[in-house]
C-alpha positions in Angstrom: -106.5 -43.3 -3.2 -108.2 -43.5 -0.1 -112.0 -44.9 -0.6 -114.9 -46.2 0.9 -117.2 -48.5 -0.9 -120.8 -48.5 0.5 -123.9 -50.9 0.3 -126.6 -52.5 2.2 -124.8 -55.7 1.3 -126.9 -57.1 -1.0 -124.7 -58.8 -3.7 -125.6 -56.5 -6.9 -124.9 -53.4 -5.1 -121.5 -54.5 -3.5 -120.2 -55.9 -6.5 -121.2 -52.6 -8.7 -119.6 -50.4 -6.3 -116.7 -52.6 -5.9 -116.1 -52.8 -9.7 -116.0 -49.2 -9.9 -113.6 -49.0 -7.2 -111.1 -51.3 -8.6 -111.5 -49.7 -12.1 -110.4 -46.3 -10.7 -107.6 -48.0 -9.0 -108.7 -47.3 -5.6 -105.8 -49.5 -4.0 -106.6 -48.2 -0.7 -110.3 -49.0 -0.4 -112.4 -49.9 2.7 -116.0 -51.6 2.4 -118.9 -50.7 4.8 -121.9 -52.7 5.0 -124.7 -50.4 6.2 -127.3 -51.6 8.7 -129.8 -49.0 8.3 -132.1 -48.3 11.3 -135.5 -46.7 11.4 -137.0 -44.4 10.6 -134.0 -43.1 8.3 -133.9 -46.4 6.4 -137.6 -46.1 5.4 -137.0 -42.5 3.8 -133.5 -43.0 2.6 -132.0 -41.4 0.7 -134.0 -38.1 1.9 -132.3 -36.7 5.0 -134.5 -36.8 8.2 -133.2 -35.1 11.4 -130.5 -37.1 13.2 -129.4 -38.7 9.9 -126.1 -39.2 11.1 -127.3 -41.9 13.3 -128.9 -43.7 10.5 -126.3 -46.7 10.4 -125.5 -46.7 14.2 -122.7 -45.2 16.2 -119.6 -46.7 14.3 -120.6 -45.0 11.2 -121.5 -41.7 13.0 -117.9 -42.0 14.4 -116.4 -42.8 10.8 -118.3 -39.7 9.5 -115.6 -37.6 11.2 -112.7 -38.7 9.3 -114.3 -38.8 5.7 -112.3 -40.3 2.7 -111.2 -38.6 -0.3 -114.0 -40.8 -2.5 -117.0 -42.8 -1.3 -118.8 -44.7 -3.9 -122.2 -46.0 -2.8 -124.8 -48.2 -4.5 -128.3 -48.4 -3.7 -130.9 -46.4 -1.9 -129.4 -47.0 1.7 -125.9 -46.0 0.5 -127.5 -42.7 -1.3 -128.1 -41.5 2.3 -124.2 -42.3 3.3 -122.9 -40.9 0.7 -124.9 -37.6 0.9 -123.6 -37.8 4.7 -120.4 -37.8 3.5 -120.3 -35.2 0.7 -121.5 -32.7 3.6 -118.3 -33.6 5.2 -116.0 -32.8 2.3 -115.6 -36.1 0.5 -116.0 -36.5 -3.2 -119.1 -38.9 -3.8 -120.3 -41.2 -6.7 -123.8 -42.6 -6.3 -124.5 -45.9 -8.3 -128.2 -46.1 -9.6 -131.1 -44.1 -9.6 -131.2 -42.3 -6.1 -135.2 -41.4 -6.7 -134.3 -37.8 -5.8 -132.5 -34.9 -7.4 -129.0 -36.0 -8.4 -127.7 -32.4 -7.1 -127.2 -34.0 -3.6 -124.0 -36.0 -5.3 -121.1 -35.0 -7.1 -121.8 -38.0 -9.8 -124.7 -40.3 -10.3 -124.2 -43.5 -12.5 -127.6 -44.8 -13.7 -128.3 -47.4 -16.3 -129.8 -46.0 -19.3 -133.3 -47.8 -18.6 -133.7 -45.7 -15.5 -134.0 -42.6 -17.9 -132.2 -40.5 -15.5 -130.7 -37.4 -16.5 -128.6 -34.2 -15.3 -125.3 -32.5 -15.7 -123.8 -34.9 -13.3 -125.5 -37.8 -14.3 -123.3 -40.8 -16.3 -125.4 -43.4 -18.0 -124.5 -46.9 -19.2 -126.1 -49.8 -21.0 -126.7 -52.2 -18.2 -124.6 -52.6 -15.0 -120.9 -52.1 -13.6 -119.1 -55.1 -13.0 -115.4 -56.5 -13.3 -115.8 -58.9 -16.3 -113.2 -58.3 -18.7 -110.3 -60.5 -20.7 -108.2 -60.4 -17.5 -110.9 -61.2 -15.4 -112.0 -64.0 -17.5 -108.4 -65.3 -18.2 -108.1 -65.5 -14.2 -111.7 -67.4 -14.2 -110.2 -69.9 -16.7 -107.4 -70.5 -14.4 -109.3 -70.9 -11.4 -111.7 -73.4 -13.0 -109.1 -75.3 -15.4 -110.9 -78.5 -14.7 -113.9 -77.1 -17.0 -111.5 -77.5 -20.0 -112.2 -81.3 -19.8 -116.1 -80.9 -20.2 -117.3 -81.8 -23.7 -118.1 -78.9 -26.0 -120.2 -77.1 -26.8 -120.1 -75.9 -23.1 -123.7 -74.2 -22.3 -123.6 -72.1 -19.0 -127.2 -71.7 -17.6 -127.5 -68.8 -15.3 -130.9 -68.8 -13.3 -132.5 -66.2 -11.2 -136.3 -66.1 -10.4 -139.3 -63.9 -10.8 -139.5 -60.2 -9.7 -142.3 -57.4 -9.8 -141.0 -56.9 -13.2 -140.4 -60.3 -14.6 -143.2 -62.6 -14.1 -141.9 -66.0 -14.6 -144.0 -68.9 -13.8 -143.3 -72.5 -13.1 -144.8 -73.7 -15.9 -143.1 -71.4 -18.3 -139.7 -72.2 -16.8 -140.1 -75.7 -17.0 -141.1 -75.6 -20.9 -137.9 -73.4 -21.2 -136.0 -76.2 -19.6 -137.5 -78.9 -21.9 -136.5 -77.1 -24.9 -132.9 -76.5 -23.6 -132.6 -80.3 -22.7 -133.8 -81.5 -26.0 -131.5 -79.3 -27.4 -128.6 -80.2 -25.8 -129.4 -83.9 -25.9 -129.5 -83.4 -29.8 -126.4 -81.8 -29.9 -124.0 -83.1 -27.3 -121.8 -81.2 -25.2 -122.2 -80.3 -21.6 -124.2 -78.0 -19.2 -123.3 -75.9 -16.4 -125.8 -74.4 -14.1 -125.5 -71.5 -11.1 -128.7 -70.2 -9.3 -129.3 -67.2 -7.4 -130.9 -66.9 -3.8 -134.2 -66.1 -5.5 -134.4 -69.2 -7.4 -137.4 -71.2 -5.8 -137.1 -75.0 -4.9 -139.4 -75.6 -7.4 -137.1 -74.6 -10.1 -134.0 -76.4 -8.4 -135.9 -79.5 -8.7 -137.0 -78.7 -12.2 -133.5 -78.4 -13.5 -132.3 -81.8 -11.5 -135.2 -83.4 -13.2 -135.3 -82.1 -16.6 -132.0 -81.9 -17.4 -130.8 -85.1 -15.8 -128.0 -87.1 -17.7 -126.5 -83.9 -19.3 -122.8 -83.9 -18.4 -121.7 -81.0 -16.6 -122.0 -79.0 -13.0 -125.0 -77.9 -11.2 -124.5 -75.6 -8.4 -127.6 -73.8 -6.4 -127.0 -70.7 -4.1 -127.2 -71.3 -0.3 -130.9 -70.2 0.6 -130.0 -69.3 4.2 -129.5 -65.8 4.4 -126.4 -65.5 6.1 -124.5 -68.5 4.2 -121.7 -67.8 1.8 -121.4 -68.6 -1.8 -117.5 -68.5 -1.7 -117.6 -71.8 -3.8 -120.0 -70.6 -6.6 -118.3 -71.5 -9.9 -119.8 -68.9 -11.6 -116.9 -67.2 -12.9 -115.8 -70.4 -14.4 -119.4 -70.7 -16.0 -118.7 -67.1 -17.7 -115.0 -67.8 -18.7 -115.5 -71.5 -20.1 -118.9 -71.2 -21.7 -119.4 -71.4 -25.7 -122.6 -70.0 -25.1 -124.9 -68.3 -22.3 -128.5 -69.2 -21.6 -130.1 -66.8 -18.7 -133.3 -65.9 -17.5 -134.5 -62.3 -17.7 -134.9 -61.0 -14.5 -131.4 -59.8 -13.4 -129.6 -56.6 -15.3 -126.7 -57.4 -13.3 -126.4 -61.2 -14.3 -127.3 -60.2 -17.9 -124.4 -57.5 -18.2 -121.8 -59.9 -17.0 -122.8 -62.6 -19.4 -123.0 -59.9 -22.0 -119.4 -58.8 -21.3 -118.2 -62.4 -22.5 -117.3 -63.5 -26.0 -120.1 -65.8 -25.9 -123.8 -65.7 -27.6 -126.2 -65.0 -24.9 -129.9 -66.4 -25.1 -132.5 -65.5 -22.7 -135.3 -67.6 -21.8 -138.7 -66.0 -22.8 -137.7 -62.4 -22.6 -141.4 -61.2 -23.4 -142.1 -61.8 -19.8 -140.3 -58.9 -18.7 -141.9 -55.5 -18.5 -141.1 -52.1 -17.2 -137.1 -51.0 -16.9 -135.9 -54.5 -17.2 -137.8 -54.7 -20.8 -136.1 -51.6 -21.9 -132.8 -53.3 -21.1 -133.5 -56.4 -22.9 -135.0 -54.4 -25.8 -131.8 -52.6 -26.3 -129.6 -55.5 -25.8 -132.0 -57.2 -28.9 -131.8 -54.3 -30.8 -127.9 -54.6 -30.8 -128.2 -58.2 -31.7 -125.9 -58.9 -28.3 -128.8 -61.3 -27.0 -131.5 -63.5 -28.9 -134.4 -65.4 -27.3 -133.6 -68.9 -26.6 -135.1 -71.2 -29.3 -134.6 -75.0 -30.4 -131.4 -74.4 -31.8 -129.2 -72.1 -29.9 -127.2 -71.5 -33.1 -124.1 -69.3 -32.3 -123.8 -65.6 -33.8 -121.4 -63.1 -33.6 -120.9 -61.1 -30.7 -118.8 -58.0 -29.1 -118.6 -58.0 -25.6 -120.4 -55.1 -23.7 -118.1 -53.6 -21.4 -119.1 -50.0 -19.9 -117.1 -50.1 -16.7 -114.0 -49.0 -18.0 -115.5 -46.2 -19.9 -117.7 -45.1 -17.1 -114.5 -45.1 -14.8 -112.5 -42.9 -17.1 -115.4 -40.5 -17.1 -115.4 -40.2 -13.4 -111.8 -39.8 -13.3 -111.9 -36.8 -15.9 -115.0 -35.3 -14.3 -113.8 -35.5 -10.5 -110.1 -34.9 -11.6 -108.9 -38.0 -9.7 
């Protein structure tokens, strides 16, 4: 099937749209990284006059030959998928577009967005590619991690957001508890960060977790720098347990798709929609608040992408 994958280029949006396209077996897919222009980007996905020029001449020209299927993620992509639907494409929009879902064939939204409608598919968390095959490939790609002493603890770090007010002191206290546990128990620590991770937090990791064997990888802070050497897949695949900050639904969803127990640093700091998501995971005993022991507990992987793709396929008769 010929499909377009549309996003504003933000990693989380690109990853969700690409994951759904892969789950739908869209072998013939083309990615569009949208560069929205004023004034349309301010109102997206609301349709202002002249909206066909919202993403420049190349996209306006591409609209003349729409694909069979368009998958968009994020508010800017929601305008692009609206335009494509008007030209005959079947469109799937990921994340709540914040206007009536009737403008799209299907809208896929996390449960914590509390969006409902006849054409709305909900899921717990976010779409992603993590399944047994993905993890097996990651173990092959990062086979050297097998030599690290067990238990292997993977630490996934984001940063403060509007709904998760994590301060430097609280983060440092969480690191201190983690460091004490690892030094007492042994094993190794593998760390990866996001672009939102501040220099203060990066320094705290290096300082407070010094001497613990493993790996520390910090995302480049320059907006145009790539992260092709990010060992993140290996961290998920080889982890005996995973510790996360509470700020990223995507990161937590992927951690919970593994077969490792997941611990969250100070989940009570979250509020709003992220808090609803964390509460749902806590109620299912898929995550626990990080404590001094990080004791293992039985888990079932949380994997929604295949189910959502099957529903999309059925509803659109693909």
